[in-house]
C-alpha positions as CSV (number, residue, x, y, z in Angstrom):
1,M,1.1,8.6,-15.6
2,K,1.3,5.7,-13.1
3,Q,-0.4,6.3,-9.8
4,K,1.6,6.5,-6.5
5,L,0.4,5.8,-3.1
6,I,1.7,5.9,0.5
7,G,0.6,3.4,3.0
8,I,1.5,1.2,5.9
9,V,2.9,-2.4,5.6
10,T,0.7,-4.7,7.4
11,S,2.1,-8.1,6.3
12,T,5.5,-9.4,5.0
13,S,4.9,-13.1,5.3
14,A,4.7,-14.0,1.6
15,A,8.2,-14.0,-0.2
16,K,8.9,-10.7,-2.2
17,T,5.3,-9.5,-1.4
18,L,4.1,-6.8,1.0
19,R,0.5,-6.1,2.0
20,V,0.1,-2.3,2.2
21,E,-2.9,-0.4,3.6
22,V,-3.6,3.0,2.3
23,P,-5.9,4.9,4.7
24,R,-8.4,7.6,3.3
25,K,-11.2,9.7,4.5
26,V,-14.5,10.0,2.6
27,R,-17.8,11.7,3.4
28,H,-20.6,9.3,3.8
29,A,-23.1,9.6,1.1
30,V,-26.3,9.8,3.2
31,Y,-25.2,11.2,6.7
32,G,-22.5,13.4,5.6
33,K,-20.0,12.1,8.3
34,I,-16.4,11.9,7.6
35,V,-15.5,8.1,7.7
36,S,-12.1,6.3,7.7
37,Q,-11.6,3.7,5.0
38,R,-8.7,1.7,3.6
39,T,-7.6,0.2,0.5
40,V,-5.4,-2.9,0.6
41,C,-2.7,-3.3,-2.1
42,H,-0.3,-6.1,-2.7
43,A,3.1,-4.8,-3.7
44,H,6.3,-6.5,-5.1
45,D,9.4,-6.1,-3.1
46,E,12.1,-7.7,-4.8
47,C,14.9,-7.1,-2.1
48,G,12.9,-7.6,1.0
49,V,13.8,-4.0,2.4
50,A,10.5,-3.1,3.8
51,K,9.4,-4.3,7.3
52,L,6.3,-4.6,9.2
53,D,4.7,-1.1,10.2
54,D,7.0,0.8,7.7
55,R,5.5,3.7,5.7
56,V,6.2,3.0,2.1
57,E,5.6,4.5,-1.3
58,I,4.2,2.3,-3.9
59,I,3.5,2.7,-7.7
60,E,1.3,1.0,-10.3
61,S,3.1,-1.9,-12.3
62,R,2.3,-4.6,-14.7
63,P,0.6,-7.6,-12.9
64,H,3.2,-9.8,-11.1
65,S,0.7,-12.3,-9.9
66,R,-3.1,-12.6,-9.3
67,L,-3.0,-9.9,-6.7
68,K,0.1,-8.0,-7.1
69,R,-0.4,-4.8,-9.2
70,W,2.1,-2.5,-7.4
71,E,5.7,-2.2,-6.9
72,L,7.8,-0.8,-3.9
73,V,9.5,2.5,-4.7
74,K,11.0,3.4,-1.3
75,V,10.6,3.1,2.4
76,L,9.8,6.5,3.9
77,P,11.5,7.8,7.1
78,R,9.6,7.5,10.2
79,H,8.5,10.8,11.9
């Protein structure tokens, strides 16, 4: 089963490529405090439908380039 993630588009400067940040919260190993971290994924956007600051759903895919390992599934509505 391919992994799906939901994140925020932080860059659309490259052609057909999105930079998506996926926020997550983890417990610090020593101190036990909850800390915010992020995962940066580069996703393929064939039609260029996603814009800056959109919430998007991405899915794992075959490698499209050196960094791109994800594809855009859909742009989620703002709430």
